[in-house]
N, C-alpha and C positions, 0 to 999 in steps of 0.2 A: 619336372617338369609337369604339367598338368597333361588331363587329358584331351585329347584332340576335341571329343566331345564336349566337354568342360571349356574349351578355350572359343570352338564356335559360338556355343549358348554365349558366352560372353560378350563373344565380338557382335552378334547379334543383338543382345541388349544398348550395347553401348550404342551401332548403327542405328535405332530406333528411338537414344536419345537424342541422339544427334537430327537424326530426321523432325524431331517435334520440335525439337529448338527452332530449328531451322523453317520450318511451318511456321511457328508463330511469331518470327524475324519477318518472314514475310507478309504476315498479314499485319504487322504493326506498321510496315515501310506504306503497305497499298492504303492506310488508312490516312498515314500521316500524307501521303501523296495529295489522295481526295482533297481531304483538306485543306490543304495548298492549292489547288486548282480554283476554289472560289474564287473569284477576283473582280475589280473594275473594267470593263471591256475599254482597249484605245479608242480615239476615235476613229481609227478604219477600220476597226473591228463592228464598232458603231456603223459606220455607213454603209458596210457589206451587207446588213439587216434591216436596219430601220425601213420604213416606208416612208413614200413620196409624199401619201396624203393621207389621213385620218377618217375615217365616216362617222358623227358625230350627229343625233338628232335630228336626220333627214339631210344632210349633207356633208359634202365631203371640203376636210379643210389643209393646205399647203403645212404639211410639215417641214418647221426651220431646222435644219441638217446641224446648223452650227449649235445648236440648243438641244439638242438629244445626246443621251447619256445611255447608256448600261452595263449592267453588270450579269454574270454566271455564278450561279450557287457549285457549290463541294459536286454537285450531280451533273455539272454542265448545262442546265435549262436556266435559258436567258430571259432576264428581266430587262426589259424598254421601256424609256421613259422620254418625252419630248414635247417644247412648246408646239403651239399650230399658228398660223393664223385666222382669226376668228373673225375677219372681215364677212360682211353677207349673214353672219348670225343676228340674230334678234338681241336686243341691246341685255334683256334679261338671262339668256343664254351666255353672250360674250363674256359676261361680269364670271362667270361660276368656272368656265371652261377655259380653262388658259392651257392644257396638252391633252399628252394621250398617256395612258400605262399600258405595256402587252407584257403578258405574263405569263409564262409557262409553266410556271409552278407558284404554291397557295403561299401567299404573304402575307406579312401581319404588322400590324401598325397599332403599337399602343392598345393592345385589348382590340380592336378589329382586325379579323380576318378577310381575305379575298382569295377567291381561287383563280384558278388561271385562266383568263381572257384577256378581254381586250374593255379598256373605261378611259372614261375620260374624267378628268382631274382638275382643282384650282385651290391656288391659296389665297386667303380675302378675308382680312380684316380676325387675323390670328386662331385661322381654321385653316383645315386643308379637308378638302371634300371631292370625295370620288363619286363617279357614276354611270351609268349603265349608259351603252351606248344610244340608248331612246333617252335619254338625257334625265333620267329618274336617279335620285341621290341612292346610293348602297350604303356607305356612312359620312359621318364629319366627326373629326378631331380636333382638338387644339393642335397646332403648331408652336414650335418653338421659334425665338429668335437668336441669332448669333452675333453678338454685338462686336465679339472678339474676331468673326472672319477678317482677315485680311485683304482678300482681292474676292468680291461677289462677284457672282456670272447669273446670268441669268436661271441657268438650271443644271445640277451636277450631281453625281453620286460620290460620297466620302464616305471612307471606313470608319467606322466607329466601333466603340468597344460592344457594345449591343448589338449590332448587326452593320447597317449603312444608312448614312442621311442622306436624303434626296434634298437638296437644296433647291429655293427659286429665291436667288438673290440671298437674303439674310434669312427669311424662314424656312426652317427646314422641321421635317419629321424625320423620325426613327423606323427602317422597314427590317424588317427579317425575312431572307427568301427561306424555305423550309428545303 
């Protein structure tokens, strides 16, 4: 039979190894849960946080609640996009400004980045343009067209292998939320 001090030392080494393994298991599970929490928001979740109107270029536009979508990243930060009623805006602005984009996290779009904040956006002639609330262009990138989309709707987010697709009808851009 072994010496009591040796048994105690052996038992402590085993406990230390078990504790390390348990700690790594907890870390791996926590990371997996964090990744799993990134999601497209339901219409009920969007309704709770979406604004009723959006200020852009000196005016307030009514938000089309039924055409508003959202997502949250793995850190719990929200991204909202919605179409607005541009009645009352000058034609030049109404042609470019179709909706709002509010983000609590940095976004990237095909090489362009967007810091947290509130922006206007529009899809026009194969381009997706993002503008600050004063109406000045922040960036413009090429949009894609999805001819295979079975049921196009005015606006939605859809999961994509590279992030999320922001659709306006059949036109879309891929967005990644940090």
